[in-house]
Structure formats: C-alpha cells, structure tokens
C-alpha positions in Angstrom: 129.0 96.2 11.9 126.9 98.7 13.9 125.6 96.6 16.8 123.4 99.4 18.2 121.6 99.6 14.9 121.1 95.8 14.9 119.7 95.9 18.4 117.4 98.8 17.7 116.1 97.3 14.4 116.0 93.6 15.2 116.1 93.3 19.0 116.1 89.7 20.3 116.5 88.3 16.8 119.9 90.0 16.5 121.0 88.5 19.8 119.8 85.0 18.8 121.5 85.0 15.4 124.9 86.4 16.4 125.2 84.4 19.6 124.0 81.2 17.9 126.3 81.7 14.9 129.3 82.4 17.1 128.6 79.3 19.1 128.2 77.3 15.9 131.8 78.2 15.0 131.4 81.5 12.9 133.7 84.2 14.3 131.0 86.8 15.0 130.7 89.2 18.1 128.2 87.1 20.0 129.3 88.3 23.4 129.5 91.9 22.3 126.0 91.9 20.9 124.7 90.4 24.2 126.4 93.2 26.2 125.1 95.8 23.8 121.6 94.4 24.1 121.7 94.4 27.9 123.0 98.0 27.9 120.3 99.0 25.5 117.7 97.4 27.6 119.0 99.2 30.7 118.9 102.6 29.0 115.9 102.4 26.7 113.7 99.9 28.6 112.2 98.7 25.3 113.7 95.2 25.6 113.4 92.9 28.6 116.7 91.8 30.1 115.1 88.5 31.1 114.2 87.8 27.5 117.7 88.8 26.3 119.1 86.3 28.8 116.7 83.6 27.7 117.3 84.2 24.0 121.1 84.2 24.5 121.2 81.1 26.6 119.0 79.2 24.1 121.0 80.4 21.1 124.3 79.5 22.8 123.1 75.9 23.6 121.6 75.4 20.2 124.6 76.8 18.3 127.0 74.7 20.4 125.0 71.6 19.8 125.0 72.2 16.0 128.7 72.8 16.1 129.2 69.6 18.1 127.1 67.7 15.5 129.2 69.1 12.6 132.4 68.1 14.4 131.1 64.7 15.2 129.8 63.9 11.7 132.3 65.8 9.5 135.2 67.2 11.5 136.4 63.8 12.8 136.2 62.2 9.4 138.2 65.0 7.8 140.8 65.0 10.6 141.1 61.2 10.4 141.4 61.2 6.6 143.5 64.2 5.9 145.2 65.0 9.3 148.5 63.5 8.2 148.9 66.4 5.8 149.1 68.8 8.8 151.1 66.2 10.9 148.1 65.0 12.9 148.3 61.2 12.8 146.2 58.6 14.6 148.3 58.8 17.7 147.7 62.5 18.1 144.0 62.0 17.5 143.9 59.3 20.1 145.7 61.6 22.6 143.1 64.3 21.8 140.3 61.9 22.4 141.8 60.7 25.7 142.2 64.3 26.9 138.6 65.1 26.0 137.4 62.0 27.7 139.2 63.1 30.9 138.8 66.9 30.7 136.3 67.7 28.0 133.7 68.8 30.5 136.0 71.5 31.8 137.0 72.6 28.3 133.3 72.9 27.3 132.2 74.7 30.4 135.1 77.2 30.9 135.6 77.6 27.2 132.3 79.5 27.1 134.0 82.4 28.8 137.1 82.6 26.5 136.5 84.1 23.1 138.4 81.6 20.8 137.3 78.6 22.8 133.7 79.8 22.9 133.7 79.7 19.1 135.4 76.3 18.6 135.1 74.3 21.8 131.9 72.5 20.8 133.1 71.7 17.3 136.4 70.4 18.8 134.4 68.3 21.3 132.4 66.7 18.5 135.5 66.2 16.3 137.3 64.4 19.2 134.2 62.2 19.9 133.3 63.5 23.3 130.0 61.7 24.3 127.1 64.0 23.6 125.3 63.0 26.9 128.4 64.2 28.8 128.8 67.3 26.5 125.3 68.5 26.9 125.1 69.3 30.7 128.5 71.1 30.7 127.5 73.0 27.6 124.1 73.9 29.0 125.5 75.0 32.4 128.2 77.1 30.7 125.8 78.7 28.2 123.2 79.6 30.9 125.8 81.0 33.3 127.5 83.0 30.5 124.2 84.4 29.3 123.2 85.4 32.9 126.5 87.2 33.6 126.7 89.1 30.3 123.0 90.0 30.4 122.3 91.0 34.0 125.7 92.6 34.9 125.8 95.1 32.0 122.1 95.8 32.6 122.7 96.6 36.3 126.1 98.3 35.9 125.3 100.3 32.8 127.9 102.2 30.8 130.7 101.4 33.4 130.8 97.9 32.0 132.2 99.0 28.7 135.3 100.4 30.5 135.7 97.3 32.6 135.2 95.0 29.6 138.6 95.9 28.1 140.3 94.9 31.3 138.3 91.7 31.5 139.0 90.8 27.9 142.8 91.3 28.4 142.7 89.3 31.6 140.8 86.4 30.1 143.0 86.5 27.0 146.2 86.4 29.2 144.7 83.5 31.2 143.8 81.6 28.0 147.4 82.0 26.7 148.8 80.8 30.0 146.4 77.8 30.1 147.2 76.9 26.5 151.0 77.2 26.9 150.8 75.3 30.2 148.7 72.5 28.6 151.2 72.2 25.7 154.1 71.9 28.0 152.4 69.3 30.1 151.4 67.3 27.0 155.0 67.5 25.7 156.4 66.5 29.1 154.1 63.5 29.3 153.8 62.8 25.6 154.9 59.2 25.7 152.8 58.4 28.8 149.8 60.0 27.2 150.4 58.1 23.9 150.5 54.8 25.8 147.4 55.6 27.7 145.6 56.7 24.6 146.6 53.5 22.7 145.3 51.5 25.6 142.0 53.4 25.6 141.6 53.2 21.8 143.6 50.2 20.6 144.2 49.5 17.0 143.3 51.5 13.9 140.8 54.3 14.4 137.4 54.0 12.7 136.6 56.2 9.8 133.5 57.7 11.5 
C-alpha cells in the first residue's frame, strides 16, 4: 500500500477512511497514514494540518464508537455463548467486566497510543459491557490528543520524525508487553480475590445480551 499515493490522490478522505477503519477494528495503518499526511502537508502545503487533525480526531472517535457498538451488540453475545470453547467461562467474563468497570477508562485512553490496543480497545470495551457514557469521554479525549500529537509534531518536525518513529514504536511496544505481562501476573496472583469480587458485582448467571 503506497500511502504517499493515497494522500496525493485522496487527501483527507484517505486519512478518514484508514484512521476510522483501524479504530473500528480493522488492522490498517491509521497512525502511519496520519503521520504521512502531516509530513505531506508540511512539505507540499496543499493540505491543511488543522484539517488533517480534525479529520483524524473525528474518524478515530466515530470508528471507536462503531467498534464499541459492535462489541456491545455482537461481541458479548458471541463470547457468552461460545467462550467456553476457548476456555472463557462466565467467571472469566465477570472478571473482565469488573476490570473494565474499574480501569476501562485508562485502557480506552492510553490504548489509543499503543498499536494493538488502538485497534481493539473499543471493541473490547463494548464486549465487556463498559458503560457508553463512561467510554465516550475517555475515548474522545484519547482520540483528540492522539490526533493532535501525530498531526502537529510530524508537521513541525518534518522528516526527522520518520527516524524517531522507529524508536517510539519499539518503546511503546516494549511498554505494552511489560504492561500486559504485569497485568497477567497481577490477575493470576489475585485470581481468587478478583473472582469473588466479580461474582459479588455480577451475581448469578450472566444475561445473554
């Protein structure tokens, strides 16, 4: 996929489609197209960096909310019905819901800055029944800040950002791995305590939807 060609041919539309699709849950280079568009705007001056920022922010928020809706309406039902085939039973779903009740805002906000979480955090939030009214402000704040950083910094810094992006990507990836491993260890260490707390929060059989 030639991102420079997409930007030169379709401009803001390319940013909207790729950022929105990535936020929706499709593994496409949304962040990369945003950086490419910002660099293009800085070198060619045929696109407005402010419009790039606005389009990316709107696309991120809309895509995330569609992903959340899909998770809420379909993802939860599939997980509840067929989760046992991948060893995800009601108690694991309840623990996931409890964790999202307590820490979902952090996952949604900071997940915007980590590639894998950026793609699936909204869907996961919907699947684990995070309240939409709580999801939306964290989602909007993360999407706006992310769009601002990856629009204005490349625009101002120029080509130097392409060199720095490799280091940033490696750093964020390493941080994500550490966070995930740390989270897994904490959950395992407090598994029984979390299961009891989750059962108290969601007593009895889980609803189908």
